[in-house]
N, C-alpha and C positions, 0 to 999 in steps of 0.2 A: 502503612508500608503504605503506600503507591502501589498502582500493576506495569508498573516499568521494573520498579524495585525488586516486584517478586519474580520474576520472569527475565531477567538481564539478554542470556543468550537467544533469546529471541527479540527480544530487544536493539542486541550489536547486531544482526540476522537482519532488519528493520533497514540501521542507520550505512548496510553495506554500499558505498558508492559517496555516500554524505560526506559534502566537505566538510572543516573544521569551522572555517564558517560561516557553513551556515547553521550546524550544529550551536553555535557557539551565539549567534542569535538571536533562536529561539528563548536557548536556555536561559539571557538575560534579561528577554524578553515576560518570559513565565514568572520569573523572581521581581522581577519588577510589580510586574500586578503580582504578585504571593500565589496566583495557581499555579498547581502541580503539570507536573511533563508528565499528558499522556498518549498512548501508542496512536492518539487522530493527530497530535503534535509530530510524531517522527512521519505520518502518510501523507502528509501538504510539505513538511522537508521536501519526501524525494519525489514529490507533484511538481516542485517550483524546480525545484533542483533538472530534473525531465524539460520541463518549461524551458528556463534557463536556455542550456545546454544546446536547447533545437532551434534556437531565436525567433522563437515562436510560431511553427512550422506543425508543433505537436499540441494543441493544448487540452484539457481535461475539463469536459462541460459534468451536471453532473442535471440526474434527468429523475425525474415518479417514474419513468416504464420500464419493467423486470422482465427475464423474459419468458412468466407468464401471459404477456399480451403480445408475444409472437406464436404467427399459427399455424401447426406442424413441425417440420425441423425439429422432430423429439429426438432424434439421433444424435446434434449439433444441440443442445438446446443440452445434454443432458452429459456428453464432453464436455459441455462448458460450465456443468457448475458440479463437475469432480473436481474440475480444476483450477476453482473458484475456492474451494472447498479447501484444498492441499491449497490457495497460496492464502488462505488465512490461515491456514496453523502453519507459515512459513516452511510449509513441506514440501518445498520446489521441490528437492530431486528425487520426488519420489512422482510427479508432475511425468506420463507414462511418453514415453517418447513415436509414438506413430503416426500413420500418414491421419490428416482430420478426417475426418469425412464429407 
């Protein structure tokens, strides 16, 4: 059983805001390649959706750097790590709505 089939609610939450055409395109491509659909595909769909909707004003860049490469700012890094952990669990409702440090 695929990773996505095991957790349909999380997959559907990841797809919130995605167009049917974008999803259909990815599914057909994966079918043609005889590959399983996984969560990285869903993230790619969302990334492309944001980039296309903003007409190039927002671009996602991959980096090898991490928060460990930043000197100091421990409270900011702790806040970011907490939010990242919640995002990875698709638990955005639990993110604290507080004033940022």
